mmCIF file as gemmi writes it, N, C-alpha and C atoms, coordinates in Angstrom:
data_model
loop_
_atom_site.group_PDB
_atom_site.id
_atom_site.type_symbol
_atom_site.label_atom_id
_atom_site.label_alt_id
_atom_site.label_comp_id
_atom_site.label_asym_id
_atom_site.label_entity_id
_atom_site.label_seq_id
_atom_site.pdbx_PDB_ins_code
_atom_site.Cartn_x
_atom_site.Cartn_y
_atom_site.Cartn_z
_atom_site.occupancy
_atom_site.B_iso_or_equiv
_atom_site.pdbx_formal_charge
_atom_site.auth_seq_id
_atom_site.auth_asym_id
_atom_site.pdbx_PDB_model_num
ATOM 1 N N . MET Axp A 1 ? -23.271 -0.167 27.407 1 0 ? 1 A 1
ATOM 2 C CA . MET Axp A 1 ? -21.766 0.274 27.097 1 0 ? 1 A 1
ATOM 3 C C . MET Axp A 1 ? -21.83 2.024 26.474 1 0 ? 1 A 1
ATOM 4 N N . LYS Axp A 2 ? -20.999 2.834 27.049 1 0 ? 2 A 1
ATOM 5 C CA . LYS Axp A 2 ? -20.962 4.293 26.455 1 0 ? 2 A 1
ATOM 6 C C . LYS Axp A 2 ? -20.313 4.463 25.232 1 0 ? 2 A 1
ATOM 7 N N . ILE Axp A 3 ? -20.672 5.172 24.384 1 0 ? 3 A 1
ATOM 8 C CA . ILE Axp A 3 ? -20.216 5.19 22.901 1 0 ? 3 A 1
ATOM 9 C C . ILE Axp A 3 ? -19.064 6.444 22.907 1 0 ? 3 A 1
ATOM 10 N N . LYS Axp A 4 ? -18.106 5.791 22.458 1 0 ? 4 A 1
ATOM 11 C CA . LYS Axp A 4 ? -16.801 6.64 22.615 1 0 ? 4 A 1
ATOM 12 C C . LYS Axp A 4 ? -16.277 7.323 21.003 1 0 ? 4 A 1
ATOM 13 N N . LYS Axp A 5 ? -15.571 8.284 21.017 1 0 ? 5 A 1
ATOM 14 C CA . LYS Axp A 5 ? -14.907 8.5 19.715 1 0 ? 5 A 1
ATOM 15 C C . LYS Axp A 5 ? -13.862 7.275 19.422 1 0 ? 5 A 1
ATOM 16 N N . GLY Axp A 6 ? -14 6.82 18.165 1 0 ? 6 A 1
ATOM 17 C CA . GLY Axp A 6 ? -12.913 6.045 17.748 1 0 ? 6 A 1
ATOM 18 C C . GLY Axp A 6 ? -13.763 4.256 17.843 1 0 ? 6 A 1
ATOM 19 N N . ASP Axp A 7 ? -14.857 4.319 18.517 1 0 ? 7 A 1
ATOM 20 C CA . ASP Axp A 7 ? -15.604 3.185 18.489 1 0 ? 7 A 1
ATOM 21 C C . ASP Axp A 7 ? -16.047 2.841 17.046 1 0 ? 7 A 1
ATOM 22 N N . LEU Axp A 8 ? -15.996 1.544 16.942 1 0 ? 8 A 1
ATOM 23 C CA . LEU Axp A 8 ? -16.154 0.982 15.263 1 0 ? 8 A 1
ATOM 24 C C . LEU Axp A 8 ? -17.383 -0.214 15.547 1 0 ? 8 A 1
ATOM 25 N N . PHE Axp A 9 ? -18.481 0.427 14.674 1 0 ? 9 A 1
ATOM 26 C CA . PHE Axp A 9 ? -19.725 -0.779 14.986 1 0 ? 9 A 1
ATOM 27 C C . PHE Axp A 9 ? -20.174 -1.067 13.463 1 0 ? 9 A 1
ATOM 28 N N . ALA Axp A 10 ? -20.505 -2.457 13.32 1 0 ? 10 A 1
ATOM 29 C CA . ALA Axp A 10 ? -20.868 -3.032 12.129 1 0 ? 10 A 1
ATOM 30 C C . ALA Axp A 10 ? -22.336 -2.834 11.709 1 0 ? 10 A 1
ATOM 31 N N . VAL Axp A 11 ? -22.732 -2.935 10.921 1 0 ? 11 A 1
ATOM 32 C CA . VAL Axp A 11 ? -24.162 -2.397 10.593 1 0 ? 11 A 1
ATOM 33 C C . VAL Axp A 11 ? -24.857 -3.975 9.813 1 0 ? 11 A 1
ATOM 34 N N . GLN Axp A 12 ? -25.703 -3.993 10.638 1 0 ? 12 A 1
ATOM 35 C CA . GLN Axp A 12 ? -26.111 -5.655 10.266 1 0 ? 12 A 1
ATOM 36 C C . GLN Axp A 12 ? -27.436 -5.557 9.434 1 0 ? 12 A 1
ATOM 37 N N . ALA Axp A 13 ? -28.183 -4.537 9.337 1 0 ? 13 A 1
ATOM 38 C CA . ALA Axp A 13 ? -29.538 -4.594 8.824 1 0 ? 13 A 1
ATOM 39 C C . ALA Axp A 13 ? -29.752 -2.94 8.336 1 0 ? 13 A 1
ATOM 40 N N . GLY Axp A 14 ? -30.646 -2.632 7.177 1 0 ? 14 A 1
ATOM 41 C CA . GLY Axp A 14 ? -30.999 -1.694 6.545 1 0 ? 14 A 1
ATOM 42 C C . GLY Axp A 14 ? -30.101 -0.734 5.544 1 0 ? 14 A 1
ATOM 43 N N . ASP Axp A 15 ? -30.417 0.411 5.506 1 0 ? 15 A 1
ATOM 44 C CA . ASP Axp A 15 ? -29.81 0.91 4.368 1 0 ? 15 A 1
ATOM 45 C C . ASP Axp A 15 ? -28.419 0.802 4.168 1 0 ? 15 A 1
ATOM 46 N N . TYR Axp A 16 ? -27.576 0.786 5.394 1 0 ? 16 A 1
ATOM 47 C CA . TYR Axp A 16 ? -26.199 0.784 5.48 1 0 ? 16 A 1
ATOM 48 C C . TYR Axp A 16 ? -25.552 -0.494 5.71 1 0 ? 16 A 1
ATOM 49 N N . VAL Axp A 17 ? -26.727 -1.566 5.539 1 0 ? 17 A 1
ATOM 50 C CA . VAL Axp A 17 ? -26.127 -2.947 5.932 1 0 ? 17 A 1
ATOM 51 C C . VAL Axp A 17 ? -24.596 -3.259 5.132 1 0 ? 17 A 1
ATOM 52 N N . GLY Axp A 18 ? -23.709 -4.054 5.657 1 0 ? 18 A 1
ATOM 53 C CA . GLY Axp A 18 ? -22.357 -4.358 5.025 1 0 ? 18 A 1
ATOM 54 C C . GLY Axp A 18 ? -21.421 -3.085 5.422 1 0 ? 18 A 1
ATOM 55 N N . GLN Axp A 19 ? -22.221 -1.783 6.238 1 0 ? 19 A 1
ATOM 56 C CA . GLN Axp A 19 ? -20.948 -0.954 6.257 1 0 ? 19 A 1
ATOM 57 C C . GLN Axp A 19 ? -20.329 -1.003 7.8 1 0 ? 19 A 1
ATOM 58 N N . MET Axp A 20 ? -19.623 -0.398 8.087 1 0 ? 20 A 1
ATOM 59 C CA . MET Axp A 20 ? -18.78 -0.057 9.517 1 0 ? 20 A 1
ATOM 60 C C . MET Axp A 20 ? -18.927 1.23 9.647 1 0 ? 20 A 1
ATOM 61 N N . PHE Axp A 21 ? -19.603 1.734 10.77 1 0 ? 21 A 1
ATOM 62 C CA . PHE Axp A 21 ? -19.698 3.048 11.481 1 0 ? 21 A 1
ATOM 63 C C . PHE Axp A 21 ? -18.32 3.384 12.36 1 0 ? 21 A 1
ATOM 64 N N . ALA Axp A 22 ? -17.649 4.432 11.69 1 0 ? 22 A 1
ATOM 65 C CA . ALA Axp A 22 ? -16.746 4.832 12.933 1 0 ? 22 A 1
ATOM 66 C C . ALA Axp A 22 ? -16.925 5.967 13.649 1 0 ? 22 A 1
ATOM 67 N N . VAL Axp A 23 ? -17.31 5.982 14.521 1 0 ? 23 A 1
ATOM 68 C CA . VAL Axp A 23 ? -17.735 7.103 15.71 1 0 ? 23 A 1
ATOM 69 C C . VAL Axp A 23 ? -16.674 8.373 15.671 1 0 ? 23 A 1
ATOM 70 N N . VAL Axp A 24 ? -16.864 9.442 14.817 1 0 ? 24 A 1
ATOM 71 C CA . VAL Axp A 24 ? -15.842 10.722 14.804 1 0 ? 24 A 1
ATOM 72 C C . VAL Axp A 24 ? -16.064 11.27 16.128 1 0 ? 24 A 1
ATOM 73 N N . ASP Axp A 25 ? -17.561 11.634 16.148 1 0 ? 25 A 1
ATOM 74 C CA . ASP Axp A 25 ? -17.586 12.969 17.131 1 0 ? 25 A 1
ATOM 75 C C . ASP Axp A 25 ? -19.062 12.192 17.989 1 0 ? 25 A 1
ATOM 76 N N . LEU Axp A 26 ? -19.246 12.923 18.937 1 0 ? 26 A 1
ATOM 77 C CA . LEU Axp A 26 ? -20.86 13.093 19.379 1 0 ? 26 A 1
ATOM 78 C C . LEU Axp A 26 ? -21.082 13.841 20.563 1 0 ? 26 A 1
ATOM 79 N N . THR Axp A 27 ? -22.325 14.339 20.337 1 0 ? 27 A 1
ATOM 80 C CA . THR Axp A 27 ? -22.89 15.26 21.399 1 0 ? 27 A 1
ATOM 81 C C . THR Axp A 27 ? -24.117 14.716 22.397 1 0 ? 27 A 1
ATOM 82 N N . LYS Axp A 28 ? -24.717 15.197 23.052 1 0 ? 28 A 1
ATOM 83 C CA . LYS Axp A 28 ? -25.578 15.052 23.766 1 0 ? 28 A 1
ATOM 84 C C . LYS Axp A 28 ? -27.086 14.399 22.46 1 0 ? 28 A 1
ATOM 85 N N . ASP Axp A 29 ? -26.89 14.921 21.439 1 0 ? 29 A 1
ATOM 86 C CA . ASP Axp A 29 ? -28.274 14.516 20.472 1 0 ? 29 A 1
ATOM 87 C C . ASP Axp A 29 ? -27.738 13.682 19.317 1 0 ? 29 A 1
ATOM 88 N N . VAL Axp A 30 ? -26.267 13.948 18.946 1 0 ? 30 A 1
ATOM 89 C CA . VAL Axp A 30 ? -26.144 13.284 17.624 1 0 ? 30 A 1
ATOM 90 C C . VAL Axp A 30 ? -24.742 12.317 17.664 1 0 ? 30 A 1
ATOM 91 N N . VAL Axp A 31 ? -24.441 11.249 16.8 1 0 ? 31 A 1
ATOM 92 C CA . VAL Axp A 31 ? -23.317 10.568 16.905 1 0 ? 31 A 1
ATOM 93 C C . VAL Axp A 31 ? -22.798 11.059 15.415 1 0 ? 31 A 1
ATOM 94 N N . ASP Axp A 32 ? -21.786 11.46 14.989 1 0 ? 32 A 1
ATOM 95 C CA . ASP Axp A 32 ? -21.108 11.576 13.764 1 0 ? 32 A 1
ATOM 96 C C . ASP Axp A 32 ? -20.348 10.735 13.354 1 0 ? 32 A 1
ATOM 97 N N . CYS Axp A 33 ? -20.429 9.762 12.479 1 0 ? 33 A 1
ATOM 98 C CA . CYS Axp A 33 ? -19.717 8.558 11.943 1 0 ? 33 A 1
ATOM 99 C C . CYS Axp A 33 ? -19.034 8.689 10.678 1 0 ? 33 A 1
ATOM 100 N N . LEU Axp A 34 ? -17.948 7.996 10.213 1 0 ? 34 A 1
ATOM 101 C CA . LEU Axp A 34 ? -17.631 7.799 8.931 1 0 ? 34 A 1
ATOM 102 C C . LEU Axp A 34 ? -18.016 6.345 8.608 1 0 ? 34 A 1
ATOM 103 N N . SER Axp A 35 ? -18.938 6.223 7.405 1 0 ? 35 A 1
ATOM 104 C CA . SER Axp A 35 ? -19.068 4.879 7.161 1 0 ? 35 A 1
ATOM 105 C C . SER Axp A 35 ? -17.91 4.576 5.979 1 0 ? 35 A 1
ATOM 106 N N . VAL Axp A 36 ? -17.531 3.033 6.24 1 0 ? 36 A 1
ATOM 107 C CA . VAL Axp A 36 ? -16.599 2.524 5.64 1 0 ? 36 A 1
ATOM 108 C C . VAL Axp A 36 ? -16.924 1.271 5.015 1 0 ? 36 A 1
ATOM 109 N N . PRO Axp A 37 ? -16.591 1.019 3.976 1 0 ? 37 A 1
ATOM 110 C CA . PRO Axp A 37 ? -16.077 1.573 3.326 1 0 ? 37 A 1
ATOM 111 C C . PRO Axp A 37 ? -16.233 2.686 2.089 1 0 ? 37 A 1
ATOM 112 N N . SER Axp A 38 ? -17.513 3.033 1.97 1 0 ? 38 A 1
ATOM 113 C CA . SER Axp A 38 ? -18.201 3.997 1.643 1 0 ? 38 A 1
ATOM 114 C C . SER Axp A 38 ? -17.35 5.376 1.595 1 0 ? 38 A 1
ATOM 115 N N . MET Axp A 39 ? -17.09 5.604 2.935 1 0 ? 39 A 1
ATOM 116 C CA . MET Axp A 39 ? -16.166 6.709 3.067 1 0 ? 39 A 1
ATOM 117 C C . MET Axp A 39 ? -17.069 8.194 2.998 1 0 ? 39 A 1
ATOM 118 N N . GLN Axp A 40 ? -18.096 7.824 3.288 1 0 ? 40 A 1
ATOM 119 C CA . GLN Axp A 40 ? -19.338 8.901 3.667 1 0 ? 40 A 1
ATOM 120 C C . GLN Axp A 40 ? -19.474 9.208 4.824 1 0 ? 40 A 1
ATOM 121 N N . ASN Axp A 41 ? -20.104 10.599 5.39 1 0 ? 41 A 1
ATOM 122 C CA . ASN Axp A 41 ? -20.317 11.085 6.811 1 0 ? 41 A 1
ATOM 123 C C . ASN Axp A 41 ? -21.435 10.7 6.789 1 0 ? 41 A 1
ATOM 124 N N . VAL Axp A 42 ? -21.855 9.833 7.981 1 0 ? 42 A 1
ATOM 125 C CA . VAL Axp A 42 ? -23.375 9.953 8.308 1 0 ? 42 A 1
ATOM 126 C C . VAL Axp A 42 ? -23.425 10.346 9.901 1 0 ? 42 A 1
ATOM 127 N N . ILE Axp A 43 ? -24.627 11.072 9.861 1 0 ? 43 A 1
ATOM 128 C CA . ILE Axp A 43 ? -24.867 12.071 11.091 1 0 ? 43 A 1
ATOM 129 C C . ILE Axp A 43 ? -26.213 11.269 11.582 1 0 ? 43 A 1
ATOM 130 N N . ILE Axp A 44 ? -26.063 10.322 12.774 1 0 ? 44 A 1
ATOM 131 C CA . ILE Axp A 44 ? -27.146 9.531 13.245 1 0 ? 44 A 1
ATOM 132 C C . ILE Axp A 44 ? -27.907 10.64 14.8 1 0 ? 44 A 1
ATOM 133 N N . THR Axp A 45 ? -28.955 10.139 14.91 1 0 ? 45 A 1
ATOM 134 C CA . THR Axp A 45 ? -29.42 11.108 16.402 1 0 ? 45 A 1
ATOM 135 C C . THR Axp A 45 ? -29.121 10.25 17.033 1 0 ? 45 A 1
ATOM 136 N N . LYS Axp A 46 ? -28.788 10.422 18.339 1 0 ? 46 A 1
ATOM 137 C CA . LYS Axp A 46 ? -28.26 9.482 19.41 1 0 ? 46 A 1
ATOM 138 C C . LYS Axp A 46 ? -29.506 8.703 19.496 1 0 ? 46 A 1
ATOM 139 N N . GLU Axp A 47 ? -30.506 8.959 19.549 1 0 ? 47 A 1
ATOM 140 C CA . GLU Axp A 47 ? -31.915 8.265 19.784 1 0 ? 47 A 1
ATOM 141 C C . GLU Axp A 47 ? -31.967 6.932 18.685 1 0 ? 47 A 1
ATOM 142 N N . LYS Axp A 48 ? -31.741 7.203 17.695 1 0 ? 48 A 1
ATOM 143 C CA . LYS Axp A 48 ? -31.723 6.176 16.675 1 0 ? 48 A 1
ATOM 144 C C . LYS Axp A 48 ? -30.632 5.142 16.634 1 0 ? 48 A 1
ATOM 145 N N . PHE Axp A 49 ? -29.232 5.993 16.805 1 0 ? 49 A 1
ATOM 146 C CA . PHE Axp A 49 ? -28.279 5.247 17.382 1 0 ? 49 A 1
ATOM 147 C C . PHE Axp A 49 ? -28.491 4.117 18.604 1 0 ? 49 A 1
ATOM 148 N N . ASP Axp A 50 ? -29.117 4.629 19.647 1 0 ? 50 A 1
ATOM 149 C CA . ASP Axp A 50 ? -29.247 3.415 20.745 1 0 ? 50 A 1
ATOM 150 C C . ASP Axp A 50 ? -30.569 2.401 20.209 1 0 ? 50 A 1
ATOM 151 N N . PHE Axp A 51 ? -31.349 3.171 19.605 1 0 ? 51 A 1
ATOM 152 C CA . PHE Axp A 51 ? -32.519 1.948 19.171 1 0 ? 51 A 1
ATOM 153 C C . PHE Axp A 51 ? -31.968 0.914 18.207 1 0 ? 51 A 1
ATOM 154 N N . GLY Axp A 52 ? -30.936 1.483 17.42 1 0 ? 52 A 1
ATOM 155 C CA . GLY Axp A 52 ? -30.102 0.347 16.515 1 0 ? 52 A 1
ATOM 156 C C . GLY Axp A 52 ? -28.94 -0.372 17.433 1 0 ? 52 A 1
ATOM 157 N N . ARG Axp A 53 ? -28.34 -0.201 18.425 1 0 ? 53 A 1
ATOM 158 C CA . ARG Axp A 53 ? -27.554 -0.915 19.097 1 0 ? 53 A 1
ATOM 159 C C . ARG Axp A 53 ? -28.615 -1.707 20.069 1 0 ? 53 A 1
ATOM 160 N N . ASN Axp A 54 ? -29.722 -1.586 20.412 1 0 ? 54 A 1
ATOM 161 C CA . ASN Axp A 54 ? -30.559 -2.279 21.422 1 0 ? 54 A 1
ATOM 162 C C . ASN Axp A 54 ? -31.203 -3.18 20.462 1 0 ? 54 A 1
ATOM 163 N N . ASN Axp A 55 ? -31.228 -3.408 19.261 1 0 ? 55 A 1
ATOM 164 C CA . ASN Axp A 55 ? -32.084 -4.289 18.553 1 0 ? 55 A 1
ATOM 165 C C . ASN Axp A 55 ? -31.344 -4.713 17.296 1 0 ? 55 A 1
ATOM 166 N N . GLY Axp A 56 ? -29.914 -4.939 17.666 1 0 ? 56 A 1
ATOM 167 C CA . GLY Axp A 56 ? -29.189 -5.793 16.86 1 0 ? 56 A 1
ATOM 168 C C . GLY Axp A 56 ? -29.032 -5.137 15.399 1 0 ? 56 A 1
ATOM 169 N N . ILE Axp A 57 ? -29.418 -3.91 14.966 1 0 ? 57 A 1
ATOM 170 C CA . ILE Axp A 57 ? -29.312 -3.184 14.063 1 0 ? 57 A 1
ATOM 171 C C . ILE Axp A 57 ? -27.639 -2.77 13.348 1 0 ? 57 A 1
ATOM 172 N N . ILE Axp A 58 ? -27.061 -2.412 14.661 1 0 ? 58 A 1
ATOM 173 C CA . ILE Axp A 58 ? -25.864 -2.359 14.488 1 0 ? 58 A 1
ATOM 174 C C . ILE Axp A 58 ? -24.976 -2.688 15.709 1 0 ? 58 A 1
ATOM 175 N N . GLU Axp A 59 ? -23.593 -3.295 15.608 1 0 ? 59 A 1
ATOM 176 C CA . GLU Axp A 59 ? -22.914 -4.272 17.103 1 0 ? 59 A 1
ATOM 177 C C . GLU Axp A 59 ? -21.57 -3.604 16.792 1 0 ? 59 A 1
ATOM 178 N N . TYR Axp A 60 ? -21.189 -3.229 18.294 1 0 ? 60 A 1
ATOM 179 C CA . TYR Axp A 60 ? -20.114 -2.921 18.508 1 0 ? 60 A 1
ATOM 180 C C . TYR Axp A 60 ? -18.999 -3.968 18.098 1 0 ? 60 A 1
ATOM 181 N N . VAL Axp A 61 ? -17.628 -3.402 17.613 1 0 ? 61 A 1
ATOM 182 C CA . VAL Axp A 61 ? -16.822 -4.426 16.785 1 0 ? 61 A 1
ATOM 183 C C . VAL Axp A 61 ? -15.571 -4.054 17.81 1 0 ? 61 A 1
ATOM 184 N N . GLU Axp A 62 ? -15.065 -3.035 17.808 1 0 ? 62 A 1
ATOM 185 C CA . GLU Axp A 62 ? -13.944 -2.621 18.42 1 0 ? 62 A 1
ATOM 186 C C . GLU Axp A 62 ? -13.575 -1.197 18.452 1 0 ? 62 A 1
ATOM 187 N N . THR Axp A 63 ? -12.471 -0.823 19.287 1 0 ? 63 A 1
ATOM 188 C CA . THR Axp A 63 ? -12.292 0.679 19.289 1 0 ? 63 A 1
ATOM 189 C C . THR Axp A 63 ? -11.094 0.903 18.43 1 0 ? 63 A 1
ATOM 190 N N . LEU Axp A 64 ? -10.992 1.578 17.679 1 0 ? 64 A 1
ATOM 191 C CA . LEU Axp A 64 ? -9.75 1.761 16.773 1 0 ? 64 A 1
ATOM 192 C C . LEU Axp A 64 ? -8.431 2.427 17.017 1 0 ? 64 A 1
ATOM 193 N N . THR Axp A 65 ? -7.504 2.042 16.702 1 0 ? 65 A 1
ATOM 194 C CA . THR Axp A 65 ? -6.264 2.7 17.54 1 0 ? 65 A 1
ATOM 195 C C . THR Axp A 65 ? -6.095 4.025 16.942 1 0 ? 65 A 1
ATOM 196 N N . THR Axp A 66 ? -5.18 4.789 17.575 1 0 ? 66 A 1
ATOM 197 C CA . THR Axp A 66 ? -4.938 6.325 17.409 1 0 ? 66 A 1
ATOM 198 C C . THR Axp A 66 ? -4.787 6.495 16.153 1 0 ? 66 A 1
ATOM 199 N N . ASP Axp A 67 ? -3.785 5.917 15.462 1 0 ? 67 A 1
ATOM 200 C CA . ASP Axp A 67 ? -3.443 5.68 14.212 1 0 ? 67 A 1
ATOM 201 C C . ASP Axp A 67 ? -4.525 5.588 13.112 1 0 ? 67 A 1
ATOM 202 N N . VAL Axp A 68 ? -5.163 4.496 13.471 1 0 ? 68 A 1
ATOM 203 C CA . VAL Axp A 68 ? -6.342 4.292 12.207 1 0 ? 68 A 1
ATOM 204 C C . VAL Axp A 68 ? -7.548 5.423 12.464 1 0 ? 68 A 1
ATOM 205 N N . PHE Axp A 69 ? -7.515 6.205 13.857 1 0 ? 69 A 1
ATOM 206 C CA . PHE Axp A 69 ? -8.905 7.16 14.345 1 0 ? 69 A 1
ATOM 207 C C . PHE Axp A 69 ? -8.332 8.376 13.558 1 0 ? 69 A 1
ATOM 208 N N . THR Axp A 70 ? -7.061 8.304 13.541 1 0 ? 70 A 1
ATOM 209 C CA . THR Axp A 70 ? -6.591 9.718 12.858 1 0 ? 70 A 1
ATOM 210 C C . THR Axp A 70 ? -6.859 10.1 11.303 1 0 ? 70 A 1
ATOM 211 N N . VAL Axp A 71 ? -6.683 8.927 10.642 1 0 ? 71 A 1
ATOM 212 C CA . VAL Axp A 71 ? -6.955 8.679 9.006 1 0 ? 71 A 1
ATOM 213 C C . VAL Axp A 71 ? -8.64 9.103 9.037 1 0 ? 71 A 1
ATOM 214 N N . ILE Axp A 72 ? -8.981 8.161 9.913 1 0 ? 72 A 1
ATOM 215 C CA . ILE Axp A 72 ? -10.678 8.375 9.673 1 0 ? 72 A 1
ATOM 216 C C . ILE Axp A 72 ? -11.427 9.807 10.229 1 0 ? 72 A 1
ATOM 217 N N . HIS Axp A 73 ? -10.941 10.262 10.988 1 0 ? 73 A 1
ATOM 218 C CA . HIS Axp A 73 ? -11.032 11.757 11.447 1 0 ? 73 A 1
ATOM 219 C C . HIS Axp A 73 ? -10.523 12.775 10.243 1 0 ? 73 A 1
ATOM 220 N N . ALA Axp A 74 ? -9.466 12.602 9.788 1 0 ? 74 A 1
ATOM 221 C CA . ALA Axp A 74 ? -9.141 13.797 8.629 1 0 ? 74 A 1
ATOM 222 C C . ALA Axp A 74 ? -10.32 13.122 7.184 1 0 ? 74 A 1
ATOM 223 N N . GLN Axp A 75 ? -10.771 12.01 7.098 1 0 ? 75 A 1
ATOM 224 C CA . GLN Axp A 75 ? -11.311 11.823 6.054 1 0 ? 75 A 1
ATOM 225 C C . GLN Axp A 75 ? -12.87 12.36 6.353 1 0 ? 75 A 1
ATOM 226 N N . TYR Axp A 76 ? -13.306 12.214 7.357 1 0 ? 76 A 1
ATOM 227 C CA . TYR Axp A 76 ? -14.633 13.082 8.255 1 0 ? 76 A 1
ATOM 228 C C . TYR Axp A 76 ? -14.499 14.407 7.787 1 0 ? 76 A 1
ATOM 229 N N . THR Axp A 77 ? -13.124 15.023 8.218 1 0 ? 77 A 1
ATOM 230 C CA . THR Axp A 77 ? -13.138 16.51 8.105 1 0 ? 77 A 1
ATOM 231 C C . THR Axp A 77 ? -13.433 16.817 6.449 1 0 ? 77 A 1
ATOM 232 N N . LYS Axp A 78 ? -12.544 16.036 5.972 1 0 ? 78 A 1
ATOM 233 C CA . LYS Axp A 78 ? -12.157 16.564 4.413 1 0 ? 78 A 1
ATOM 234 C C . LYS Axp A 78 ? -13.531 16.406 3.919 1 0 ? 78 A 1
ATOM 235 N N . ASN Axp A 79 ? -14.416 15.191 4.042 1 0 ? 79 A 1
ATOM 236 C CA . ASN Axp A 79 ? -15.556 15.135 3.42 1 0 ? 79 A 1
ATOM 237 C C . ASN Axp A 79 ? -16.606 16.747 3.993 1 0 ? 79 A 1
ATOM 238 N N . ALA Axp A 80 ? -16.576 16.655 5.083 1 0 ? 80 A 1
ATOM 239 C CA . ALA Axp A 80 ? -17.419 17.971 5.482 1 0 ? 80 A 1
ATOM 240 C C . ALA Axp A 80 ? -17.084 19.249 4.763 1 0 ? 80 A 1
ATOM 241 N N . ASN Axp A 81 ? -15.625 19.448 4.747 1 0 ? 81 A 1
ATOM 242 C CA . ASN Axp A 81 ? -15.389 20.555 3.998 1 0 ? 81 A 1
ATOM 243 C C . ASN Axp A 81 ? -15.529 20.962 2.738 1 0 ? 81 A 1
ATOM 244 N N . ILE Axp A 82 ? -15.81 19.547 2.019 1 0 ? 82 A 1
ATOM 245 C CA . ILE Axp A 82 ? -16.021 19.628 0.981 1 0 ? 82 A 1
ATOM 246 C C . ILE Axp A 82 ? -17.619 19.647 0.523 1 0 ? 82 A 1
ATOM 247 N N . ASN Axp A 83 ? -18.467 19.236 1.27 1 0 ? 83 A 1
ATOM 248 C CA . ASN Axp A 83 ? -19.39 19.492 1.291 1 0 ? 83 A 1
ATOM 249 C C . ASN Axp A 83 ? -20.387 20.701 1.698 1 0 ? 83 A 1
ATOM 250 N N . HIS Axp A 84 ? -19.742 21.39 2.591 1 0 ? 84 A 1
ATOM 251 C CA . HIS Axp A 84 ? -19.946 22.595 3.025 1 0 ? 84 A 1
ATOM 252 C C . HIS Axp A 84 ? -19.723 23.747 1.84 1 0 ? 84 A 1
ATOM 253 N N . ARG Axp A 85 ? -18.519 23.214 1.186 1 0 ? 85 A 1
ATOM 254 C CA . ARG Axp A 85 ? -18.392 24.393 -0.033 1 0 ? 85 A 1
ATOM 255 C C . ARG Axp A 85 ? -19.376 24.441 -1.168 1 0 ? 85 A 1
ATOM 256 N N . PHE Axp A 86 ? -19.879 23.331 -1.257 1 0 ? 86 A 1
ATOM 257 C CA . PHE Axp A 86 ? -21.318 23.088 -2.401 1 0 ? 86 A 1
ATOM 258 C C . PHE Axp A 86 ? -22.372 23.55 -1.826 1 0 ? 86 A 1
ATOM 259 N N . LYS Axp A 87 ? -22.811 23.686 -0.572 1 0 ? 87 A 1
ATOM 260 C CA . LYS Axp A 87 ? -24.226 24.408 0.115 1 0 ? 87 A 1
ATOM 261 C C . LYS Axp A 87 ? -24.242 25.536 -0.507 1 0 ? 87 A 1
């Protein structure tokens, strides 16, 4: 399954267990997610993301509706802007 913007994944193990990763953007090398409900930006290498999917660490749940994705994307952008200001 190809990863797309707006896909939602449940984290089953590891540091983010119990969180959901909403894919906000992706490139050839990284997957940018908003972790819900903590509302923190998480940037994962494509290699680690694929490893997690292939080993049951993260599992696909659904593709978000456009209205929900719009809110998720806005929160991700807000977090990125705040973090950029304090560097």
